[in-house]
C-alpha positions in Angstrom: -7.9 18.9 -24.1 -10.6 18.2 -21.2 -9.1 17.8 -17.8 -10.2 15.1 -15.2 -11.3 16.7 -12.0 -10.2 15.7 -8.5 -11.3 16.7 -5.0 -9.8 18.7 -2.3 -9.8 16.5 0.7 -10.4 13.4 -1.2 -7.1 12.1 0.8 -8.4 12.1 4.7 -11.1 9.4 3.9 -10.9 6.0 5.0 -10.8 3.7 8.4 -13.1 3.1 11.3 -11.7 2.9 14.6 -12.6 -0.2 16.7 -11.9 -1.6 20.1 -9.7 -4.4 19.8 -11.4 -7.8 21.1 -9.3 -9.7 23.6 -8.4 -13.1 23.6 -8.0 -16.4 25.7 -4.4 -15.9 25.0 -3.6 -19.1 23.8 0.0 -18.0 22.3 0.8 -16.8 25.7 1.7 -13.2 24.2 1.1 -10.5 27.1 3.6 -8.2 26.1 7.0 -7.8 27.8 10.4 -5.7 27.0 11.3 -5.0 23.8 8.0 -5.6 22.3 6.0 -3.4 20.3 2.5 -1.8 22.3 -0.7 -1.7 19.8 -1.2 1.9 19.3 -4.8 0.9 17.8 -6.8 -1.3 15.4 -9.7 0.4 12.5 -11.4 -1.5 9.9 -10.9 -0.6 6.7 -13.8 1.6 4.9 -16.1 0.1 1.2 -15.5 2.5 -1.2 -15.2 3.1 -4.9 -12.1 4.2 -6.8 -13.8 4.7 -10.8 -15.4 1.6 -11.2 -13.2 -0.5 -8.7 -14.6 -1.4 -5.7 -11.5 -1.2 -2.8 -11.3 -1.2 1.3 -9.8 2.2 2.1 -7.6 1.5 5.1 -6.2 5.0 5.4 -5.9 8.1 3.3 -3.7 11.0 4.5 -4.5 10.6 8.1 -2.5 8.9 11.1 0.7 9.9 9.4 2.2 10.2 12.6 2.0 5.9 12.5 2.3 5.4 9.0 4.8 7.5 7.4 6.3 7.2 4.9 3.1 5.7 3.7 0.0 8.0 3.2 -2.5 5.4 1.6 -3.6 2.0 1.6 -5.8 0.5 -0.7 -7.2 -2.9 -1.2 -8.6 -3.4 -4.4 -11.1 -6.4 -4.6 -11.3 -9.2 -4.4 -14.0 -9.4 -7.5 -14.6 -12.4 -9.9 -14.8 -11.3 -13.6 -16.2 -13.1 -16.4 -14.3 -13.5 -19.7 -15.2 -10.5 -22.2 -16.3 -8.2 -19.1 -15.6 -4.5 -19.6 -12.3 -3.9 -17.7 -12.7 -2.4 -14.0 -10.8 1.1 -14.5 -9.7 4.5 -13.2 -9.4 6.8 -16.0 -6.4 8.7 -16.7 -5.5 11.0 -13.6 -2.5 13.0 -12.1 -0.4 12.3 -9.4 2.8 14.4 -8.6 5.1 14.3 -5.1 4.0 10.6 -4.3 4.8 7.0 -5.4 1.3 4.8 -6.0 2.5 1.2 -5.2 1.1 -2.0 -7.1 1.3 -5.5 -5.6 -1.0 -8.1 -7.8 -2.2 -11.1 -5.6 -4.6 -12.2 -8.3 -5.3 -11.7 -12.1 -3.6 -9.0 -14.1 -3.8 -5.3 -14.4 -3.1 -2.5 -17.6 -1.0 0.5 -16.9 -0.3 3.3 -19.2 1.3 6.5 -18.3 2.0 9.8 -19.9 5.9 8.6 -19.4 4.9 6.4 -22.7 4.8 3.2 -20.5 2.0 0.7 -21.5 2.4 -2.8 -20.0 0.4 -5.6 -18.3 1.2 -6.2 -15.1 0.6 -9.9 -13.7 0.2 -11.9 -9.9 3.2 -11.2 -7.9 4.3 -8.6 -9.8 5.0 -4.9 -7.9 4.9 -1.7 -10.0 6.2 1.6 -8.9 5.0 5.0 -10.3 7.1 7.6 -9.0 5.8 10.6 -9.8 8.1 13.6 -8.8 7.3 16.4 -10.4 4.3 15.1 -12.3 3.0 12.7 -14.3 -0.7 11.0 -15.6 -1.7 7.2 -15.4 -4.5 4.7 -16.3 -5.2 1.7 -14.7 -7.9 -1.2 -15.4 -7.8 -4.6 -15.2 -5.7 -6.6 -17.4 -6.1 -8.2 -20.9 -6.0 -11.8 -19.9 -8.8 -11.0 -17.5 -10.6 -9.6 -20.5 -10.1 -13.3 -22.9 -10.3 -15.5 -19.5 -12.0 -13.9 -16.7 -10.7 -14.8 -13.3 -10.2 -13.1 -9.6 -8.5 -9.8 -9.4 -7.4 -8.9 -6.0 -4.5 -6.7 -4.7 -2.9 -3.4 -3.3 -2.4 0.1 -4.2 -0.3 1.5 -1.2 1.3 5.2 -1.5 4.6 5.8 -0.4 5.6 9.4 0.0 8.8 11.2 -1.7 11.0 13.2 0.5 11.4 17.1 0.3 14.4 16.5 -1.9 12.7 14.4 -4.2 9.2 15.8 -4.5 10.1 17.8 -8.0 12.4 14.3 -9.5 11.5 13.6 -13.1 9.1 11.0 -13.1 9.6 7.5 -13.8 7.2 3.7 -14.0 9.0 0.4 -12.8 7.8 -2.8 -12.5 9.4 -5.3 -10.6 9.2 -9.5 -10.5 10.6 -12.2 -7.7 13.8 -12.1 -8.7 14.1 -8.7 -7.0 12.5 -9.6 -4.3 13.5 -11.7 -1.1 11.4 -15.0 -0.5 11.6 -16.9 3.1 10.1 -20.2 3.3 10.2 -21.8 7.2 8.2 -24.0 9.3 5.7 -21.7 10.8 5.6 -19.0 8.3 6.6 -17.9 4.7 7.5 -14.6 3.5 7.9 -12.0 0.3 9.7 -9.3 1.2 8.9 -6.7 -1.3 11.0 -3.9 0.3 13.3 -3.8 3.3 14.8 -6.5 5.1 13.8 -9.3 7.1 15.9 -12.3 8.9 18.7 -11.4 6.7 16.6 -11.6 3.7 16.8 -8.5 1.4 14.6 -7.0 -1.4 16.7 -5.2 -4.7 14.3 -2.7 -4.7 15.5 0.6 -4.4 13.8 3.3 -2.4 14.6 6.9 -1.5 14.2 6.9 1.8 13.8 3.3 4.3 10.7 2.0 4.3 9.9 -1.9 4.7 7.2 -4.3 2.8 6.5 -7.7 3.9 4.0 -10.2 2.7 3.7 -13.1 5.4 1.5 -16.0 5.4 1.3 -17.6 9.3 0.6 -21.3 9.1 -1.8 -22.7 12.2 -0.6 -22.2 15.3 2.0 -20.0 14.1 3.9 -17.7 16.2 6.4 -14.9 14.5 8.1 -12.3 16.5 9.2 -9.8 13.7 12.2 -7.3 14.7 12.0 -3.5 13.6 13.8 -0.4 14.4 12.3 1.0 17.1 12.4 4.8 15.7 10.7 3.5 12.6 6.8 3.4 12.3 5.3 -0.2 11.7 1.2 -1.4 10.7 -0.2 -4.4 9.9 -3.3 -4.8 7.4 -4.7 -8.6 7.7 -5.9 -9.7 4.3 -7.1 -13.5 5.3 -7.4 -15.3 8.9 -7.0 -14.1 12.3 -4.5 -12.8 14.6 -3.7 -12.6 18.1 -1.5 -9.2 18.9 0.5 -8.7 22.0 -1.7 -8.0 25.2 -3.7 -10.7 23.7 -5.9 -8.1 21.2 -7.6 -9.5 18.1 -7.0 -8.8 14.8 -9.3 -10.1 11.9 -9.5 -9.8 8.0 -9.7 -6.3 6.5 -8.4 -4.6 10.0 -5.2 -2.6 10.1 -3.4 -2.2 13.2 -0.5 0.7 14.4 2.3 0.3 16.5 3.4 2.7 19.0 7.2 3.4 18.4 10.0 2.8 21.3 10.3 -0.9 21.1 11.6 -3.0 18.3 9.8 -6.9 18.1 6.4 -7.1 16.7 4.5 -10.0 18.3 1.5 -12.0 16.3 0.1 -15.7 16.7 -2.2 -17.2 14.4 -4.1 -20.6 15.3 -5.8 -20.9 12.2 -3.3 -19.4 10.3 -3.0 -15.8 9.0 -1.9 -13.7 5.7 -0.9 -10.1 5.6 0.9 -7.2 4.8 3.5 -5.7 7.2 4.5 -2.4 6.2 6.5 0.8 8.0 9.8 2.5 7.6 11.7 6.0 8.8 9.2 8.4 9.9 9.8 11.4 7.3 8.9 14.4 9.6 8.2 16.8 7.0 4.9 18.6 6.6 2.7 17.3 4.3 -0.1 18.8 2.1 -2.6 17.0 0.0 -4.9 17.4 -2.6 -6.0 14.4 -3.9 -3.6 12.8 -6.1 -0.9 15.6 -5.2 1.0 14.8 -2.1 3.8 18.2 -1.4 5.2 20.0 1.8 3.3 23.1 1.7 0.3 24.9 -0.3 2.5 26.6 -3.0 3.9 23.6 -3.8 0.0 22.2 -4.3 -0.6 25.3 -6.4 2.4 24.5 -8.7 1.1 21.2 -9.3 -2.2 22.4 -10.1 -1.1 24.9 -12.5 1.4 22.7 -14.4 -1.1 19.9 -14.6 -3.6 22.7 -16.1 -1.1 23.9 -18.7 -0.9 20.2 -19.8 3.0 20.4 -18.6 2.0 16.4 -16.6 0.7 15.1 -20.1 -2.8 14.6 -22.2 -5.2 12.6 -20.3 -7.0 11.9 -23.2 -4.1 10.5 -24.9 -3.6 8.3 -22.0 -6.9 7.1 -21.9 -7.2 5.5 -25.5 
């Protein structure tokens, strides 16, 4: 049985530090008591996973500011012609982490060693809770093969607390009926995980976290309340944002916030689309080896042994 290789240290690449540009401050946001301060702004870096082009904002680094998340990839946007070969990431293992996938456009095909095999579409949110270890394959979906079109979304890894690292793996897909929707005069939001403005997601989590897809309208200003002890960050998909202190955020940049205060203040003169994420830091050791995210080197070695022994499944069967 052929085993796919994975690279030690592959989870410490991605994201380039930039010096935030200053705006004229049309929103009047100059900071104040109770408002979070910007820690750092970074560019996402272009790379590939399998044949899939991605923008990687972070991977295994900056945990002090992103935990309980550990990796952030935007895949696409890319246009596919009908009948083209699928964009594909061959079967590979995961353990100790929950890769989540969220589609903005297009369809995907997921198949794993847990006997899940399904198509995922626009607006769907998938959680591959790998626990003690499982294998999955990802590629563009059947509808895209038949009709072509735009393919765009996010794969973001949510770390698992230590006590769940060796739980039984499982896969789940959630649609709009499990997520909260907010429609206001100046913004709209999908509450994928967590709660915002009294609107809650019904998706259960192993530790407190939030994940919002927000569209801010022209000349829209928004104050996003958060737990001061939790991490928070924003990835800008499209448009421009003014942050506290008149700092500027452009598309495909990410901003990490300091803890200690509650509100995240944002303003957009031209409109903006973004993901806002964060949660309770796990405050546990993190040891990563490619797709394995554990709490010790011994646990990583056990994952490697289990994978090589076929205990996570057969990649050749998943690739069929």
